NUBA-385471 format. One record per residue (C-alpha): x, y, z; residue in three letters; chain. Coordinates in nm, 4 decimals, always signed. Each point is the difference from the previous one (the first is absolute). Layout:
+----------+----------+----------+------+-------+
!        X !        Y !        Z ! rest ! kette !
+----------+----------+----------+------+-------+
!        X !        Y !        Z !  ALA !     A !
...
+----------+----------+----------+------+-------+
! end
This chain:
+----------+----------+----------+------+-------+
!        X !        Y !        Z ! rest ! kette !
+----------+----------+----------+------+-------+
!  -1.7127 !  +3.8035 !  -0.1012 !  GLU !     A !
!  +0.1266 !  -0.2958 !  +0.1756 !  HIS !     A !
!  -0.1561 !  -0.2232 !  -0.2435 !  HIS !     A !
!  +0.1807 !  +0.1826 !  -0.2871 !  ALA !     A !
!  +0.3310 !  -0.0504 !  +0.1844 !  MET !     A !
!  -0.0810 !  -0.3481 !  +0.0689 !  GLY !     A !
!  -0.0692 !  -0.0697 !  -0.3714 !  CYS !     A !
!  +0.3087 !  +0.1782 !  -0.1234 !  VAL !     A !
!  +0.2119 !  -0.2289 !  +0.2392 !  CYS !     A !
!  -0.1885 !  -0.3103 !  -0.1294 !  LEU !     A !
!  +0.0576 !  +0.0912 !  -0.3617 !  ALA !     A !
!  +0.3668 !  +0.0459 !  +0.0501 !  SER !     A !
!  +0.0186 !  -0.3282 !  +0.1729 !  LYS !     A !
!  -0.1797 !  -0.1813 !  -0.2969 !  ILE !     A !
!  +0.2275 !  +0.1457 !  -0.2636 !  GLU !     A !
!  +0.3666 !  +0.0018 !  +0.0221 !  GLU !     A !
!  +0.0789 !  +0.3181 !  +0.1912 !  ALA !     A !
!  -0.1345 !  -0.0419 !  +0.3728 !  PRO !     A !
!  +0.0151 !  +0.2998 !  +0.1996 !  ARG !     A !
!  -0.0145 !  +0.0282 !  +0.3621 !  ARG !     A !
!  -0.2773 !  +0.1773 !  +0.1815 !  PRO !     A !
!  +0.2139 !  +0.2732 !  +0.1050 !  ARG !     A !
!  +0.0870 !  +0.0622 !  -0.3786 !  ASP !     A !
!  -0.3945 !  +0.0324 !  -0.0609 !  VAL !     A !
!  -0.0445 !  +0.2171 !  +0.2924 !  ILE !     A !
!  +0.2620 !  +0.2403 !  -0.0990 !  ASN !     A !
!  -0.1330 !  +0.0273 !  -0.3650 !  VAL !     A !
!  -0.3606 !  +0.0719 !  +0.1354 !  PHE !     A !
!  +0.1138 !  +0.2402 !  +0.2449 !  THR !     A !
!  +0.1873 !  +0.2010 !  -0.2782 !  HIS !     A !
!  -0.2688 !  -0.0033 !  -0.2240 !  ILE !     A !
!  -0.2290 !  +0.1319 !  +0.2606 !  LYS !     A !
!  +0.2627 !  +0.2716 !  +0.0838 !  GLN !     A !
!  +0.0457 !  +0.1197 !  -0.3328 !  VAL !     A !
!  -0.3628 !  +0.0021 !  -0.0850 !  ARG !     A !
!  -0.0895 !  +0.2067 !  +0.3167 !  ASN !     A !
!  +0.2810 !  +0.2324 !  -0.0760 !  GLY !     A !
!  +0.1696 !  -0.0825 !  +0.3294 !  ARG !     A !
!  +0.3798 !  -0.0180 !  +0.0283 !  PRO !     A !
!  +0.1485 !  -0.3351 !  -0.0387 !  ILE !     A !
!  +0.1029 !  -0.1803 !  +0.3238 !  LYS !     A !
!  +0.1087 !  -0.3378 !  +0.0692 !  PRO !     A !
!  -0.2275 !  -0.2565 !  +0.1580 !  VAL !     A !
!  +0.0793 !  -0.0098 !  +0.3853 !  ILE !     A !
!  +0.0109 !  -0.3679 !  +0.1369 !  LEU !     A !
!  -0.2362 !  +0.0530 !  +0.2873 !  ASP !     A !
!  -0.3089 !  -0.1710 !  +0.1528 !  PRO !     A !
!  -0.2112 !  +0.1434 !  -0.2827 !  ASP !     A !
!  +0.2329 !  -0.1355 !  -0.2378 !  TYR !     A !
!  -0.0010 !  -0.3501 !  +0.1493 !  ILE !     A !
!  -0.3611 !  +0.0093 !  +0.0045 !  ARG !     A !
!  -0.0309 !  +0.0948 !  -0.3826 !  LEU !     A !
!  +0.2337 !  -0.2888 !  -0.0903 !  LYS !     A !
!  -0.2062 !  -0.2548 !  +0.1919 !  ASN !     A !
!  -0.3147 !  +0.1487 !  -0.1803 !  ASP !     A !
!  +0.1703 !  -0.0546 !  -0.3199 !  ILE !     A !
!  +0.0875 !  -0.3470 !  +0.0639 !  ILE !     A !
!  -0.3404 !  -0.0788 !  +0.1141 !  LYS !     A !
!  -0.1488 !  +0.1637 !  -0.3089 !  ALA !     A !
!  +0.1957 !  -0.1950 !  -0.2052 !  GLU !     A !
!  -0.1227 !  -0.3378 !  +0.1750 !  ARG !     A !
!  -0.3495 !  +0.1175 !  -0.0586 !  ARG !     A !
!  +0.0603 !  +0.0477 !  -0.3541 !  VAL !     A !
!  +0.1795 !  -0.3062 !  -0.0625 !  LEU !     A !
!  -0.2961 !  -0.1981 !  +0.2029 !  LYS !     A !
!  -0.2486 !  +0.1687 !  -0.2339 !  GLU !     A !
!  +0.1993 !  -0.1329 !  -0.2973 !  LEU !     A !
!  -0.0094 !  -0.3519 !  +0.1648 !  GLY !     A !
!  +0.3766 !  +0.0297 !  +0.0059 !  PHE !     A !
!  -0.0251 !  -0.0445 !  -0.4003 !  CYS !     A !
!  +0.2760 !  +0.2372 !  -0.1244 !  VAL !     A !
!  +0.1637 !  -0.2038 !  -0.2446 !  HIS !     A !
!  -0.0102 !  +0.1718 !  -0.3447 !  MET !     A !
!  +0.0891 !  -0.1270 !  -0.3463 !  LYS !     A !
!  +0.2156 !  +0.2115 !  -0.2096 !  HIS !     A !
!  -0.0578 !  -0.0316 !  -0.3466 !  PRO !     A !
!  +0.3461 !  +0.1535 !  -0.1027 !  HIS !     A !
!  +0.1686 !  -0.3565 !  +0.0088 !  LYS !     A !
!  -0.2713 !  -0.1168 !  -0.2720 !  LEU !     A !
!  +0.0895 !  +0.2876 !  -0.2166 !  ILE !     A !
!  +0.3612 !  -0.0831 !  -0.0035 !  VAL !     A !
!  -0.0487 !  -0.3481 !  -0.0703 !  MET !     A !
!  -0.2457 !  +0.0587 !  -0.2925 !  TYR !     A !
!  +0.2633 !  +0.2345 !  -0.1312 !  LEU !     A !
!  +0.2707 !  -0.2088 !  +0.0124 !  GLN !     A !
!  -0.2077 !  -0.3113 !  -0.1583 !  VAL !     A !
!  -0.1116 !  +0.2320 !  -0.2878 !  LEU !     A !
!  +0.3329 !  +0.1560 !  -0.0645 !  SER !     A !
!  -0.0946 !  +0.3639 !  +0.0995 !  TYR !     A !
!  +0.3014 !  +0.0521 !  +0.2106 !  GLU !     A !
!  +0.1576 !  +0.2491 !  -0.2252 !  ASP !     A !
!  -0.3151 !  +0.1997 !  -0.0972 !  ASN !     A !
!  +0.0188 !  +0.2793 !  +0.2884 !  HIS !     A !
!  -0.3226 !  +0.1804 !  -0.1110 !  LYS !     A !
!  -0.2151 !  -0.3309 !  +0.0295 !  PHE !     A !
!  +0.1830 !  -0.0765 !  +0.3332 !  ILE !     A !
!  -0.0816 !  +0.3345 !  +0.1440 !  GLN !     A !
!  -0.3436 !  -0.0381 !  -0.1101 !  MET !     A !
!  -0.0615 !  -0.3208 !  +0.1377 !  SER !     A !
!  +0.1578 !  +0.1109 !  +0.3258 !  TRP !     A !
!  -0.2457 !  +0.2904 !  +0.0254 !  ASN !     A !
!  -0.2891 !  -0.2438 !  -0.0876 !  PHE !     A !
!  +0.1064 !  -0.2022 !  +0.3189 !  MET !     A !
!  +0.0436 !  +0.3094 !  +0.2219 !  ASN !     A !
!  -0.3623 !  +0.1195 !  -0.0903 !  ASP !     A !
!  -0.1441 !  -0.3558 !  +0.0587 !  SER !     A !
!  +0.1283 !  +0.0212 !  +0.3596 !  LEU !     A !
!  -0.2555 !  +0.2649 !  +0.0537 !  ARG !     A !
!  -0.2778 !  -0.1994 !  -0.1184 !  THR !     A !
!  -0.1445 !  -0.3437 !  +0.1499 !  ASP !     A !
!  +0.0858 !  -0.1950 !  -0.3204 !  CYS !     A !
!  +0.2657 !  -0.2070 !  +0.1853 !  PHE !     A !
+----------+----------+----------+------+-------+
! end
């Protein structure tokens, strides 16, 4: 569970929406409470919370180390915009949407 939280924190930092470990803890706690049918309670800032937060930060560091600190990702969307402009397809909304969908799908493969 700590590694999953660490991965979510790291992923949010890699993209343009960084989240604090507290936010990730709140979401994971909320999901666990809902799944277990327990009443929703806020996370209390006690020594357990501090320990969990530190464990998440350590897990994030471990993941970074295993990745060799290589977290740069090239987004193909810039290429699509450039090609559409060069080919004068800026007004063809159906073609633009289809191209954008292909780029989103390509992010799930290792072709880039």
